[in-house]
C-alpha positions in Angstrom: 124.8 33.7 17.3 125.7 33.0 13.6 123.7 35.1 11.2 122.1 33.4 8.1 121.3 34.9 4.8 117.7 34.7 3.4 119.0 32.3 0.7 120.5 30.0 3.4 117.2 30.0 5.3 115.1 29.1 2.2 117.6 26.4 1.3 117.8 24.8 4.7 114.5 25.7 6.1 113.6 26.3 9.8 115.1 23.0 10.9 118.3 23.4 8.9 119.0 26.9 10.0 118.6 25.9 13.7 120.8 22.9 13.2 123.5 24.9 11.5 123.5 27.5 14.3 124.1 24.8 16.9 120.8 25.8 18.7 119.0 22.6 18.0 117.2 21.2 21.0 115.8 17.9 22.2 112.6 18.5 20.3 114.4 18.2 17.0 116.1 15.1 18.2 112.7 13.5 18.7 110.6 14.7 15.7 107.9 12.1 16.5 106.8 14.1 19.6 103.3 13.1 20.7 102.2 16.7 21.1 99.6 17.4 18.5 98.2 20.7 17.1 95.0 21.6 18.9 91.6 22.5 17.4 90.2 26.0 17.8 87.0 27.9 17.0 87.5 30.1 14.0 85.9 33.1 15.5 82.1 32.8 15.5 81.9 31.3 12.1 80.9 27.9 13.4 84.1 26.3 11.9 86.5 24.5 14.0 90.0 24.3 12.5 93.5 23.2 13.7 95.5 26.1 15.0 98.1 25.5 12.3 97.4 25.1 8.5 99.8 23.6 6.0 100.5 26.5 3.6 101.0 25.7 -0.1 102.1 29.2 -1.1 105.8 29.7 -0.3 107.2 31.7 -3.3 103.9 30.7 -4.9 103.1 32.2 -8.4 102.7 31.2 -12.0 101.0 27.9 -10.9 104.0 26.7 -8.8 105.3 27.1 -5.2 108.1 25.6 -3.1 105.6 23.0 -1.9 104.8 21.8 -5.5 108.5 22.1 -6.5 109.5 19.4 -4.1 107.4 16.9 -6.1 104.3 14.9 -5.2 106.0 12.0 -3.4 107.9 14.3 -1.0 104.7 16.3 -0.5 102.8 13.2 0.5 105.5 12.6 3.1 105.1 16.1 4.4 101.3 15.7 4.5 101.6 12.4 6.5 103.9 14.2 9.0 101.3 16.9 9.3 98.5 14.4 9.8 100.6 12.6 12.4 100.9 15.8 14.3 97.2 16.5 14.2 97.1 19.1 11.4 93.8 19.0 9.5 93.8 22.3 7.7 95.1 22.8 4.1 95.7 26.3 2.8 96.0 26.5 -1.0 95.2 28.9 -3.9 94.3 28.8 -7.6 97.5 30.6 -8.6 99.8 28.2 -6.8 99.0 25.3 -9.1 98.7 23.2 -5.9 95.1 21.8 -6.1 96.3 18.6 -7.7 98.7 18.1 -4.7 96.0 18.8 -2.1 93.7 16.4 -3.9 96.2 13.7 -3.1 96.3 14.8 0.5 92.5 14.5 0.7 92.8 10.8 -0.2 94.8 10.3 3.1 92.1 11.4 5.5 88.3 11.5 5.6 87.1 14.7 3.8 84.9 15.7 6.7 87.8 15.7 9.1 89.8 18.4 7.3 89.4 22.1 6.4 90.3 23.1 2.8 90.9 26.8 2.2 91.6 28.1 -1.3 91.8 31.6 -2.9 90.7 32.9 -6.2 92.5 35.6 -8.2 90.4 38.5 -9.4 92.5 40.1 -12.1 93.3 38.7 -15.6 96.8 37.3 -16.0 98.4 36.0 -19.1 99.2 32.7 -17.5 95.9 32.6 -15.5 93.0 33.9 -17.6 90.0 35.2 -15.6 86.8 33.2 -15.6 83.3 33.7 -14.2 83.2 32.9 -10.5 80.9 29.9 -11.0 83.3 28.4 -13.5 86.2 29.0 -11.2 84.5 27.2 -8.3 83.4 24.3 -10.4 87.0 23.9 -11.8 88.5 24.0 -8.4 86.1 21.4 -7.0 87.0 19.2 -9.9 90.8 19.8 -9.4 90.4 18.9 -5.7 87.8 16.2 -6.4 85.6 17.5 -3.5 81.9 18.3 -3.4 82.5 21.4 -1.3 85.1 23.9 -0.2 85.3 25.0 3.4 86.7 28.4 2.8 87.2 30.5 -0.4 89.0 33.8 -0.2 89.4 36.7 -2.6 93.2 36.5 -3.1 95.5 39.5 -2.4 93.2 42.5 -1.9 95.4 45.6 -2.3 93.0 48.5 -2.5 90.8 50.1 0.1 87.8 50.1 -2.3 87.9 46.4 -3.0 84.6 45.8 -1.3 83.0 47.9 -4.1 85.4 47.1 -6.9 85.2 43.3 -6.4 81.4 43.1 -5.8 80.8 40.7 -8.7 83.3 38.2 -7.2 81.8 38.7 -3.8 78.3 38.0 -5.2 79.6 35.0 -7.1 81.0 33.5 -3.9 77.9 34.3 -2.0 75.8 32.4 -4.6 78.1 29.4 -4.3 77.8 29.6 -0.6 74.0 29.7 -0.8 74.2 26.5 -2.9 76.3 24.7 -0.3 79.4 24.6 -2.5 81.3 26.9 -0.1 81.0 27.1 3.7 82.7 30.4 4.4 84.0 33.3 2.3 86.5 36.0 2.9 89.7 37.7 1.7 93.4 37.9 2.1 94.9 41.4 2.6 98.1 42.9 1.2 97.4 46.5 2.1 96.3 48.3 5.2 93.4 50.0 3.6 92.2 46.8 2.1 92.4 45.1 5.5 90.6 47.9 7.2 87.8 47.9 4.6 87.3 44.1 4.8 87.3 44.0 8.6 84.6 46.7 8.7 82.4 45.1 5.9 79.7 42.7 6.6 80.5 40.3 3.7 83.7 38.5 4.8 83.4 35.6 7.2 87.2 35.1 7.2 90.1 37.5 7.3 93.6 36.4 6.3 96.2 39.0 7.3 100.0 39.3 7.4 101.3 39.5 11.0 104.6 39.3 12.8 106.4 41.4 15.4 109.0 42.9 13.0 106.8 44.4 10.3 108.4 42.2 7.7 106.2 42.0 4.5 103.3 43.4 6.5 100.7 46.1 5.7 101.4 48.4 8.7 102.7 48.6 12.2 102.0 45.3 14.1 100.0 47.1 16.8 97.8 48.7 14.2 97.2 45.4 12.4 96.4 43.7 15.7 93.8 46.5 16.5 92.1 45.7 13.2 92.2 42.0 13.9 90.7 42.6 17.3 87.8 44.4 15.6 87.4 41.6 13.2 87.2 39.1 16.0 84.7 41.3 17.9 82.5 41.2 14.7 82.5 37.4 14.8 84.9 37.0 11.8 87.5 34.2 11.7 91.0 35.6 11.9 93.9 33.8 10.2 97.5 34.9 10.3 100.1 34.5 7.6 103.8 35.6 7.1 104.5 34.7 10.7 108.1 34.3 9.8 108.0 37.2 7.3 107.9 35.0 4.3 111.4 33.9 4.9 112.5 37.4 6.1 112.9 36.4 9.7 115.8 34.0 9.6 117.4 34.1 13.0 116.5 31.7 15.7 115.4 34.3 18.2 113.5 36.2 15.5 111.3 33.3 14.5 110.7 32.3 18.1 109.7 35.8 19.2 107.4 36.3 16.2 105.7 33.0 16.8 105.3 33.8 20.5 104.0 37.3 19.6 101.2 35.9 17.4 100.2 33.2 19.9 100.3 35.7 22.8 98.3 38.5 21.1 95.1 36.4 21.3 93.8 38.2 18.2 94.7 35.5 15.7 92.6 32.3 15.9 94.8 30.2 13.6 97.8 30.6 11.3 99.1 29.2 8.1 102.8 28.5 7.6 104.4 27.1 4.5 106.6 24.2 5.6 108.7 22.3 3.0 109.8 19.1 4.7 108.9 17.0 7.8 111.7 18.4 9.9 110.5 21.9 9.5 106.9 20.8 10.2 107.8 18.9 13.4 109.9 21.8 14.6 107.2 24.3 13.9 104.5 22.2 15.7 106.8 21.7 18.7 107.5 25.4 19.1 103.9 26.5 18.4 102.4 24.1 20.9 105.1 24.9 23.4 103.8 28.5 23.5 100.2 27.3 23.5 100.7 24.9 26.4 102.5 27.5 28.5 99.5 29.7 28.0 101.5 32.7 26.8 
């Protein structure tokens, strides 16, 4: 099989890389497949979400991401393709500069039919000054033009002691949760110790972890990560997976397929977020994901 560079994968995307390899199948020839993403229980949180979320954070930083760089009109086409395939879950973050884009997506479907997850940064950045939590939540609600947020995570926890160090942010989100401004709270992990601490702490409702079968841009051996995610699920937490394709690091056809199958098969991840950049990528991802789900693997 022809090998592709990471630059080629990012440029062409999932669908383009498959087409270039000659491995394209009938699913790609019929992107309007009737198969839709199913809805799952997000652990024991009481939330029901679609198994796949539309990620807004590919190469996301400094208030921009690949999803915002394509422009609003192309993003709307991507959202419509996602809605047509049953996706009702939007994954965004304060540092991506994507709230104004998701705001437009929320105009395309009744608010109560979708799940909106965002993340707040907890360190002061020159281009993203730190604010009190209540001000952050109010600003985000205004940016999205929504009365409430379904899920808010502390973004990118990298230290094992974050459950102590970030207490004021945790308390701020809990206060907003008590007021009905947020349904569920949690964290995204970028370190094994941080993941372990969050899994074993009572505060998070939701865990967002990096998982694939090749240890690409992950926080530990896949088996050790899955063990923690199993513990999280046993504690009733909702478990979300990210970096399924290694953030663009898994570029070969068989690598992407085996990783997607691995995450579906492990039964430790309730839903996943993938950053898709055009309708062809989205249709291909949905077809492949639901193919594994329907086979019961």
